[in-house]
N, CA, C and O atoms as a MOPAC input file, in Angstrom:
PM7 MOZYME 1SCF
protein

 N      6.13200 1     1.27900 1   -17.89600 1
 C      5.51600 1     1.21000 1   -16.78700 1
 C      6.15900 1     0.45000 1   -15.91300 1
 O      5.72400 1    -0.65700 1   -16.22900 1
 N      6.83600 1     0.28500 1   -15.10100 1
 C      7.63200 1    -0.16800 1   -13.76300 1
 C      6.64700 1    -0.93700 1   -13.53200 1
 O      5.56200 1    -0.59600 1   -14.00500 1
 N      6.72400 1    -2.06100 1   -12.82500 1
 C      6.68200 1    -2.81000 1   -12.13600 1
 C      5.45600 1    -2.63400 1   -10.95100 1
 O      4.30000 1    -3.01800 1   -10.76900 1
 N      6.48800 1    -1.79600 1   -10.27100 1
 C      6.02600 1    -0.56600 1    -9.01600 1
 C      4.78600 1    -0.25600 1    -9.38400 1
 O      3.70900 1    -0.52500 1    -8.85300 1
 N      5.12600 1     0.51300 1   -10.62900 1
 C      4.19000 1     1.88500 1   -10.66800 1
 C      2.99100 1     0.89100 1   -11.35400 1
 O      1.88000 1     1.42200 1   -11.37200 1
 N      3.05500 1    -0.22800 1   -11.81700 1
 C      1.51400 1    -1.26900 1   -12.19800 1
 C      1.09900 1    -1.42900 1   -10.72800 1
 O     -0.03700 1    -1.18700 1   -10.32000 1
 N      1.93500 1    -1.78000 1   -10.10700 1
 C      0.97400 1    -2.56100 1    -8.70000 1
 C      0.75900 1    -1.19800 1    -7.91800 1
 O     -0.21400 1    -1.16500 1    -7.16500 1
 N      1.45500 1    -0.21800 1    -8.00200 1
 C      0.64500 1     1.25800 1    -7.08700 1
 C     -0.46100 1     1.30500 1    -8.17300 1
 O     -1.45400 1     1.31700 1    -7.44500 1
 N     -0.79800 1     1.33000 1    -9.07300 1
 C     -2.11700 1     1.96800 1   -10.25900 1
 C     -3.09700 1     0.76500 1    -9.49800 1
 O     -4.19900 1     1.00800 1    -9.00600 1
 N     -2.47800 1    -0.49700 1    -9.51700 1
 C     -4.01600 1    -1.43700 1    -8.67700 1
 C     -4.27800 1    -1.17100 1    -7.61800 1
 O     -5.44300 1    -1.26800 1    -7.23000 1
 N     -3.23600 1    -0.73200 1    -6.77600 1
 C     -4.11600 1    -0.36900 1    -5.50500 1
 C     -4.52700 1     0.99300 1    -5.33400 1
 O     -4.80600 1     1.31500 1    -4.17900 1
 N     -4.62100 1     1.81600 1    -6.18000 1
 C     -5.17700 1     3.02600 1    -6.25700 1
 C     -6.66000 1     3.37700 1    -6.41600 1
 O     -7.31400 1     4.39400 1    -6.18700 1
 N     -7.06700 1     1.66100 1    -7.08700 1
 C     -8.18700 1     1.67700 1    -7.65100 1
 C     -9.30400 1     0.69200 1    -6.94700 1
 O    -10.45700 1     0.35200 1    -7.21100 1
 N     -8.49900 1     0.46200 1    -6.07700 1
 C     -9.18600 1    -0.82000 1    -4.89500 1
 C    -10.23100 1    -0.13600 1    -3.83100 1
 O     -9.88100 1     0.95400 1    -3.37900 1
 N    -11.07100 1    -0.50200 1    -3.53600 1
 C    -12.15000 1     0.17800 1    -3.19500 1
 C    -11.57800 1     0.11000 1    -1.41600 1
 O    -10.75800 1    -0.74000 1    -1.06800 1
 N    -12.21200 1     1.22700 1    -0.34800 1
 C    -11.22400 1     1.49000 1     1.06300 1
 C    -12.11700 1    -0.07900 1     1.78400 1
 O    -11.68100 1    -0.64200 1     2.78800 1
 N    -13.37000 1    -0.55800 1     1.03700 1
 C    -13.40000 1    -1.88300 1     2.09000 1
 C    -12.75500 1    -2.98900 1     1.53000 1
 O    -13.01400 1    -4.02700 1     2.13900 1
 N    -11.89600 1    -3.14000 1     0.44200 1
 C    -10.90200 1    -4.06100 1     0.11400 1
 C     -9.73400 1    -4.16200 1     0.42400 1
 O     -9.01400 1    -5.15800 1     0.48000 1
 N     -9.40500 1    -2.44100 1     0.76200 1
 C     -8.06700 1    -2.67600 1     0.77800 1
 C     -7.10000 1    -3.23400 1     1.87200 1
 O     -5.95800 1    -3.69600 1     1.85400 1
 N     -8.01600 1    -3.00200 1     2.80300 1
 C     -7.20400 1    -4.31800 1     4.31000 1
 C     -6.78700 1    -5.46600 1     3.46000 1
 O     -5.60600 1    -5.72100 1     3.22500 1
 N     -7.95600 1    -6.26000 1     2.93600 1
 C     -7.60900 1    -7.29900 1     2.07900 1
 C     -6.51200 1    -7.76900 1     1.60300 1
 O     -5.89000 1    -8.72600 1     2.06500 1
 N     -6.05400 1    -6.73000 1     0.08900 1
 C     -5.31100 1    -6.66900 1    -0.39800 1
 C     -3.70600 1    -6.10400 1     0.18300 1
 O     -2.62100 1    -6.41300 1    -0.30700 1
 N     -3.87100 1    -5.50000 1     0.97000 1
 C     -2.33200 1    -5.12600 1     1.74000 1
 C     -1.98400 1    -6.55300 1     2.76800 1
 O     -0.87200 1    -6.98000 1     3.07800 1
 N     -3.23600 1    -7.05500 1     3.12700 1
 C     -2.95400 1    -8.48800 1     4.38600 1
 C     -2.40600 1    -9.57300 1     2.98100 1
 O     -1.59100 1   -10.46900 1     3.19800 1
 N     -2.87300 1    -9.37700 1     1.84500 1
 C     -2.41900 1   -10.11500 1     0.83300 1
 C     -1.22500 1   -10.07300 1     0.50400 1
 O     -0.50800 1   -11.07200 1     0.43800 1
 N     -0.73800 1    -8.51500 1     0.17300 1
 C      0.73300 1    -8.59700 1    -0.41600 1
 C      1.71900 1    -8.65800 1     0.88300 1
 O      2.81900 1    -9.20400 1     0.79500 1
 N      1.27800 1    -8.09200 1     2.03400 1
 C      2.18800 1    -8.94900 1     3.39000 1
 C      2.75400 1   -10.09700 1     3.47300 1
 O      3.93900 1   -10.27300 1     3.75300 1
 N      1.55300 1   -11.35600 1     3.12000 1
 C      1.65100 1   -12.54900 1     3.62400 1
 C      2.20500 1   -12.93300 1     2.28500 1
 O      2.56300 1   -14.10500 1     2.39100 1
 N      2.43800 1   -12.49500 1     1.08800 1
 C      3.01200 1   -13.23200 1    -0.33000 1
 C      4.59900 1   -14.04800 1     0.39100 1
 O      5.34900 1   -13.70000 1     1.30400 1
 N      4.59700 1   -14.94400 1    -0.30800 1
 C      5.67800 1   -15.88100 1     0.25600 1
 C      7.04500 1   -15.36000 1    -0.28600 1
 O      8.14300 1   -15.79800 1     0.05700 1
 N      6.78600 1   -14.23700 1    -1.29500 1
 C      8.05500 1   -13.67000 1    -2.15100 1
 C      9.28200 1   -12.92300 1    -1.15900 1
 O      9.39400 1   -11.70200 1    -1.04600 1
 N     10.07600 1   -13.83300 1    -0.54400 1
 C     11.04200 1   -13.08400 1     0.20700 1
 C     11.96900 1   -12.38200 1    -0.57800 1
 O     12.76200 1   -11.82500 1     0.18200 1
 N     12.28800 1   -12.10300 1    -2.02800 1
 C     12.86400 1   -11.19700 1    -2.49700 1
 C     12.00900 1    -9.55600 1    -2.94200 1
 O     12.46600 1    -8.58500 1    -3.54400 1
 N     11.00200 1    -9.72900 1    -2.50900 1
 C      9.80800 1    -8.74800 1    -2.55900 1
 C      9.59100 1    -8.11500 1    -1.19900 1
 O      8.85700 1    -7.12700 1    -1.22600 1
 N      9.92700 1    -8.36500 1    -0.36600 1
 C      9.88100 1    -7.94600 1     1.14200 1
 C      9.92400 1    -6.60900 1     1.06700 1
 O      8.77200 1    -6.17900 1     1.13900 1
 N     10.78100 1    -5.67400 1     0.94500 1
 C     11.30300 1    -4.53400 1     0.90100 1
 C     10.42400 1    -3.55200 1    -0.03600 1
 O      9.90000 1    -2.48500 1     0.28300 1
 N     10.41200 1    -4.19200 1    -1.23400 1
 C      9.47800 1    -3.78100 1    -1.85400 1
 C      8.01500 1    -3.41200 1    -1.27900 1
 O      7.57400 1    -2.27700 1    -1.09700 1
 N      7.29700 1    -4.77700 1    -1.01000 1
 C      5.88800 1    -4.66700 1    -0.54900 1
 C      5.88700 1    -3.94100 1     0.74500 1
 O      4.70800 1    -3.61200 1     0.87400 1
 N      6.40300 1    -3.59700 1     1.55800 1
 C      6.50800 1    -2.97900 1     2.46600 1
 C      6.24800 1    -1.60000 1     1.78600 1
 O      5.21200 1    -0.94200 1     1.88000 1
 N      7.44400 1    -1.26100 1     1.04000 1
 C      7.44300 1     0.52000 1     0.50900 1
 C      6.01900 1     0.77200 1    -0.19800 1
 O      5.55200 1     1.90600 1    -0.09200 1
 N      5.40900 1    -0.04400 1    -0.79600 1
 C      4.29800 1     0.38200 1    -1.87100 1
 C      3.26500 1     0.07800 1    -0.51800 1
 O      2.41400 1     0.88900 1    -0.15200 1
 N      3.43300 1    -0.82900 1    -0.06400 1
 C      2.03300 1    -0.69000 1     0.89800 1
 C      1.88500 1     0.85900 1     2.31500 1
 O      0.96000 1     1.55700 1     2.73000 1
 N      3.04700 1     0.77200 1     2.53500 1
 C      3.51200 1     2.06300 1     3.27900 1
 C      2.93200 1     3.52700 1     2.59000 1
 O      2.03400 1     4.29800 1     2.92900 1
 N      3.79100 1     3.51300 1     1.58300 1
 C      3.55100 1     4.73800 1     1.16300 1
 C      2.15200 1     5.11400 1     0.45400 1
 O      1.76900 1     6.27200 1     0.29100 1
 N      1.19400 1     3.54300 1    -0.08400 1
 C      0.26300 1     3.97400 1    -0.27800 1
 C     -0.62100 1     4.79200 1     0.89300 1
 O     -1.09500 1     5.92400 1     0.79900 1
 N     -0.69400 1     3.83500 1     2.05800 1
 C     -1.15800 1     4.45000 1     3.28900 1
 C     -0.83700 1     6.05000 1     3.85600 1
 O     -1.68400 1     6.79600 1     4.34800 1
 N      0.44000 1     6.32600 1     3.67600 1
 C      0.74800 1     7.37200 1     4.09800 1
 C     -0.09600 1     8.44400 1     3.20300 1
 O     -0.83200 1     9.24500 1     3.78000 1
 N      0.04800 1     8.44300 1     1.50100 1
 C     -0.56900 1     9.39600 1     0.80000 1
 C     -1.93100 1     9.45100 1     1.16000 1
 O     -2.54900 1    10.50800 1     1.29000 1
 N     -2.51300 1     8.07400 1     1.35900 1
 C     -4.03100 1     7.97900 1     1.19600 1
 C     -4.80700 1     9.15600 1     2.75000 1
 O     -5.66300 1    10.02900 1     2.88800 1
 N     -3.51300 1     8.18500 1     3.83600 1
 C     -4.30300 1     9.02100 1     5.08400 1
 C     -3.45200 1    10.54300 1     5.57400 1
 O     -3.50700 1    11.00700 1     6.71300 1
 N     -2.85900 1    11.01200 1     4.68500 1
 C     -1.85000 1    11.92500 1     5.15700 1
 C     -2.57800 1    13.18500 1     6.04500 1
 O     -2.12500 1    13.57600 1     7.12100 1
 N     -3.80700 1    13.75300 1     5.38300 1
 C     -4.61200 1    14.56400 1     6.43000 1
 C     -4.63800 1    14.06600 1     7.88400 1
 O     -4.33800 1    14.69300 1     8.90000 1
 N     -5.06100 1    12.80900 1     7.75800 1
 C     -5.50700 1    12.39100 1     8.88500 1
 C     -4.45700 1    12.09600 1     9.88400 1
 O     -4.83800 1    12.27800 1    11.04100 1
 N     -3.27800 1    11.70200 1     9.75300 1
 C     -2.27000 1    11.62600 1    10.02500 1
 C     -1.74200 1    13.24500 1    10.69800 1
 O     -1.28400 1    13.38200 1    11.83200 1
 N     -1.91000 1    14.19200 1     9.85100 1
 C     -1.71600 1    15.62300 1    10.41600 1
 C     -2.35200 1    15.95500 1    11.72900 1
 O     -1.81900 1    16.49300 1    12.69900 1
 N     -3.58500 1    15.54200 1    11.59200 1
 C     -4.87300 1    15.93900 1    12.65200 1
 C     -4.74000 1    15.25000 1    13.96400 1
 O     -5.08000 1    15.54700 1    15.10900 1
 N     -4.12000 1    14.20800 1    13.41300 1
 C     -3.69100 1    13.28900 1    14.84100 1
 C     -2.42000 1    14.00600 1    15.24000 1
 O     -2.27700 1    13.91500 1    16.45900 1
 N     -1.60100 1    14.57700 1    14.75200 1
 C     -0.46000 1    14.89900 1    15.35100 1
 C     -0.28200 1    16.54500 1    16.10100 1
 O      0.75900 1    17.12100 1    16.41600 1
 N     -1.66400 1    16.99000 1    16.22700 1
 C     -1.70600 1    18.29100 1    16.24400 1
 C     -2.45100 1    18.28700 1    17.89300 1
 O     -2.72900 1    19.35100 1    18.44700 1

């Protein structure tokens, strides 16, 4: 399992109540070498999780 897959599996088990705190933590991590990966991981998770809601908003 890659580091990305491992991080995604952790995000997938986080409760809705804690998800915003985790995303904020990931975004604010000082590691500049991880910026693109953080963005991709968080945005992919949000898009997958709320795909149906985004489709409804687009109608």
